[in-house]
C-alpha positions as CSV (number, residue, x, y, z in Angstrom):
1,M,0.0,0.0,0.0
2,T,1.2,3.5,-0.8
3,Y,0.3,5.7,2.1
4,K,-0.2,9.4,1.5
5,I,-1.4,11.1,4.7
6,L,-0.9,10.8,8.5
7,F,-3.0,12.3,11.2
8,L,-1.5,12.6,14.7
9,D,-3.3,13.5,17.9
10,I,-1.2,15.5,20.4
11,D,-1.8,14.8,24.1
12,G,-1.0,11.2,24.9
13,T,0.0,10.5,21.3
14,I,2.8,12.9,20.5
15,L,3.2,14.4,23.9
16,K,4.1,12.3,27.0
17,P,2.6,13.0,30.4
18,D,5.4,15.4,31.1
19,H,4.4,17.4,28.0
20,T,7.6,16.5,26.1
21,Y,8.0,14.3,23.0
22,S,10.8,11.9,22.2
23,D,13.5,12.3,19.6
24,M,12.3,9.1,18.0
25,T,8.8,10.6,17.5
26,K,10.3,13.7,15.8
27,Q,12.6,11.6,13.6
28,A,9.6,9.4,12.6
29,I,7.6,12.4,11.6
30,S,10.5,13.8,9.6
31,S,11.1,10.4,7.9
32,V,7.5,10.0,6.6
33,K,7.5,13.6,5.4
34,K,10.6,12.9,3.3
35,Q,8.6,10.0,1.7
36,G,6.0,12.5,0.5
37,I,3.4,11.7,3.2
38,E,1.3,14.7,4.3
39,V,1.3,15.1,8.1
40,F,-1.5,16.8,10.1
41,L,-1.7,17.5,13.8
42,A,-5.2,16.5,14.8
43,T,-6.1,17.7,18.3
44,G,-8.8,18.9,20.6
45,R,-6.6,21.9,21.4
46,P,-7.2,25.3,19.9
47,L,-5.0,26.3,17.0
48,H,-3.4,29.2,18.9
49,E,-2.1,26.8,21.6
50,I,-0.2,24.4,19.2
51,S,1.9,26.8,17.1
52,Q,5.2,26.2,19.0
53,L,4.8,22.4,18.7
54,A,3.9,22.7,15.0
55,E,7.0,24.8,14.4
56,D,9.2,22.4,16.3
57,L,7.9,19.4,14.3
58,D,7.8,21.3,11.0
59,I,4.1,20.5,10.5
60,H,1.9,23.1,8.7
61,S,-1.5,21.4,8.4
62,F,-4.0,21.0,11.2
63,I,-7.2,19.6,12.6
64,A,-8.0,21.6,15.8
65,Y,-10.9,22.1,18.2
66,N,-11.8,18.4,17.8
67,G,-12.5,18.8,14.1
68,A,-14.4,22.1,14.1
69,F,-11.5,23.7,12.2
70,A,-9.1,22.3,9.7
71,A,-6.4,23.9,7.5
72,Y,-4.1,22.5,4.9
73,Q,-0.9,24.5,4.5
74,G,-2.7,27.8,5.3
75,K,-5.9,27.1,3.4
76,T,-9.0,26.7,5.6
77,I,-10.9,23.5,4.9
78,V,-13.3,23.3,7.8
79,N,-14.7,26.2,10.0
80,E,-17.7,25.1,12.0
81,P,-18.4,27.2,15.2
82,I,-20.8,25.7,17.7
83,P,-24.4,27.1,17.2
84,R,-25.2,30.0,19.4
85,Q,-28.4,28.3,20.7
86,N,-26.3,25.3,21.9
87,M,-23.7,27.6,23.6
88,T,-26.4,29.6,25.4
89,Q,-27.8,26.3,26.7
90,F,-24.4,25.0,27.8
91,L,-23.7,28.2,29.7
92,D,-27.1,28.0,31.5
93,I,-26.6,24.3,32.4
94,A,-23.1,25.0,33.7
95,A,-24.3,27.9,35.9
96,K,-27.1,25.8,37.4
97,N,-24.9,22.9,38.3
98,D,-21.7,24.5,39.6
99,H,-19.7,23.6,36.4
100,E,-17.3,25.8,34.5
101,L,-16.9,26.1,30.8
102,I,-13.8,26.8,28.6
103,M,-14.8,28.2,25.2
104,Y,-12.1,28.2,22.5
105,T,-12.1,30.7,19.6
106,R,-9.5,31.3,16.9
107,D,-7.5,33.6,19.2
108,K,-8.3,32.9,22.9
109,N,-9.6,30.5,25.6
110,Y,-12.5,32.1,27.4
111,F,-13.4,30.9,30.9
112,T,-16.7,31.3,32.8
113,N,-14.5,31.5,36.0
114,L,-10.7,31.9,36.2
115,D,-10.4,31.8,40.0
116,R,-11.3,28.1,40.9
117,P,-8.4,25.7,41.7
118,F,-9.4,23.1,39.2
119,I,-9.4,25.8,36.5
120,S,-5.9,26.8,37.4
121,Q,-4.9,23.1,37.4
122,F,-6.4,22.6,33.9
123,I,-4.5,25.6,32.6
124,D,-1.3,24.3,34.0
125,I,-1.8,20.8,32.6
126,F,-2.3,22.0,29.1
127,N,0.0,25.0,29.4
128,L,-2.7,27.3,28.1
129,K,-1.4,30.8,27.4
130,E,-4.2,32.9,25.7
131,N,-6.8,33.0,28.6
132,A,-9.5,35.5,29.2
133,A,-12.8,35.8,31.1
134,F,-15.9,35.0,29.0
135,R,-17.7,37.8,27.2
136,P,-21.1,37.4,25.7
137,E,-20.0,38.9,22.4
138,I,-17.7,36.0,21.6
139,I,-20.5,33.4,21.7
140,D,-20.8,33.1,17.9
141,R,-17.1,32.4,17.5
142,V,-16.8,29.4,19.7
143,L,-15.2,26.5,17.9
144,G,-14.8,24.1,20.8
145,A,-15.7,23.8,24.5
146,T,-14.7,21.9,27.5
147,V,-16.9,21.6,30.7
148,L,-15.2,21.1,34.0
149,N,-16.2,19.8,37.5
150,V,-18.7,17.4,36.0
151,S,-19.6,14.0,37.4
152,Q,-20.2,11.0,35.1
153,E,-23.9,11.1,36.1
154,Q,-24.1,14.8,34.9
155,V,-22.7,14.2,31.4
156,R,-26.2,13.6,30.1
157,L,-27.2,17.2,31.0
158,Y,-25.2,18.5,28.1
159,E,-26.3,15.9,25.5
160,I,-29.4,18.0,24.9
161,E,-29.6,17.0,21.2
162,S,-28.9,13.7,19.5
163,N,-26.0,15.4,17.7
164,L,-24.1,16.1,20.9
165,R,-21.9,13.9,23.0
166,L,-19.4,14.5,25.8
167,S,-15.9,13.0,25.6
168,P,-13.7,12.6,28.7
169,V,-10.5,14.5,28.6
170,H,-8.0,11.7,28.6
171,V,-5.1,13.3,30.5
172,N,-4.0,12.7,34.1
173,G,-5.1,15.5,36.4
174,A,-8.0,16.5,34.1
175,E,-10.6,14.1,35.6
176,H,-14.2,15.4,35.6
177,S,-13.5,17.4,32.5
178,Y,-15.2,16.7,29.2
179,D,-15.0,18.0,25.7
180,I,-18.3,18.8,24.1
181,L,-18.4,17.2,20.7
182,R,-20.8,17.2,17.8
183,K,-21.5,13.9,16.1
184,N,-21.5,15.6,12.6
185,V,-18.4,17.8,13.3
186,N,-15.5,16.0,14.8
187,K,-12.0,14.8,13.9
188,G,-13.4,12.1,11.6
189,Y,-15.5,14.7,9.7
190,S,-12.4,16.9,9.1
191,V,-10.4,13.9,8.0
192,E,-13.1,13.1,5.4
193,Q,-13.1,16.6,4.1
194,I,-9.3,16.6,3.8
195,L,-9.2,13.3,2.0
196,K,-11.8,14.6,-0.4
197,L,-9.9,17.8,-1.1
198,L,-6.5,16.0,-1.6
199,D,-8.1,13.1,-3.6
200,I,-6.7,10.5,-1.1
201,Q,-8.5,7.2,-0.5
202,P,-9.2,6.3,3.2
203,E,-7.1,3.2,2.9
204,Q,-4.1,5.4,2.1
205,A,-4.5,7.3,5.3
206,I,-3.1,6.6,8.8
207,A,-4.1,8.0,12.2
208,F,-2.9,7.7,15.8
209,G,-4.9,8.7,18.9
210,D,-5.6,7.9,22.5
211,G,-8.8,9.5,23.6
212,M,-12.5,9.0,22.9
213,N,-12.4,12.2,20.8
214,D,-10.3,10.2,18.4
215,K,-12.8,7.4,17.7
216,E,-14.3,9.0,14.5
217,M,-10.8,9.8,13.2
218,L,-9.6,6.3,13.6
219,G,-12.6,5.0,11.8
220,A,-12.2,7.4,8.9
221,V,-8.8,6.0,7.9
222,G,-7.6,2.7,6.6
223,E,-4.9,2.3,9.3
224,G,-6.2,3.6,12.7
225,F,-3.8,3.1,15.7
226,A,-4.9,3.4,19.3
227,M,-2.0,4.1,21.6
228,G,-1.2,1.6,24.3
229,N,-2.2,4.3,26.9
230,S,-5.6,4.9,25.2
231,H,-8.9,5.2,27.0
232,E,-10.1,1.6,27.4
233,D,-13.2,2.2,25.2
234,L,-11.1,3.4,22.2
235,F,-9.5,0.1,21.2
236,Q,-12.7,-1.2,19.6
237,Y,-12.6,1.7,17.1
238,A,-9.0,1.1,16.0
239,K,-7.7,-1.4,13.5
240,H,-4.4,-1.6,15.4
241,K,-3.1,-1.2,19.0
242,T,0.4,0.2,19.3
243,A,2.8,0.9,22.1
244,T,2.2,3.7,24.7
245,V,3.3,7.2,24.1
246,T,6.3,6.7,26.5
247,E,7.3,3.6,24.5
248,D,7.3,5.6,21.2
249,G,3.9,4.2,20.0
250,I,4.0,6.3,16.8
251,T,7.3,4.9,15.7
252,Y,6.2,1.4,16.6
253,G,3.1,1.7,14.5
254,L,4.8,3.3,11.5
255,K,7.4,0.5,11.6
256,K,4.5,-2.0,11.5
257,L,3.3,-0.5,8.3
258,G,6.9,-0.6,6.8
259,L,7.3,3.1,6.7
260,L,10.4,3.2,9.0
């Protein structure tokens, strides 16, 4: 098989728990690029928070905000903000249940409250830089959202439409945090749009991920790899299981395909 494109999640896939990546991972990415394979970062993170990593890895194409935004070498492919009606409902639910929301736009991370300890912990875990207090006028520009301080029993409160689901943030220290996802706008949806634009068949595409926000992406490609450290429910959606992020799972998987 001639592979043409590679999609890589960031946290728990490229980045280890200490927020570093291995030299082997960087070398593997460089090697497949030299073979003419397009490489995309595919993350739940906002675009403005991954620029340094992208520069370090020499990657210039992205899926961000869990698939609500995608760009190929500077050209926007997907741009799907969360509908205002949904965001208004999410804010109301959060206020009534002692939850907090982080709303991600193209330029900042907006918080319903910046003073609570678990908010500070979340900011530290993800090293978020562009933070501000929520302002109503940004509500139409929200591409992604995370709700914090939520119990598993309260997840259903946000699944107010059949199109919505909550995905647990699969990072140590971020327990009780969930990304709000849309079933029709996710990493898998963006992968499909990119493959269509570049005229690449799904069987020529590879993806690596570790969280439940990666399940649609792993199903949209021919070679989907779940990291060894993945959320336990993710493995059923992946064609392959690879090593953990600390064991260089990306390198291990690419070797399995004969690319390294």
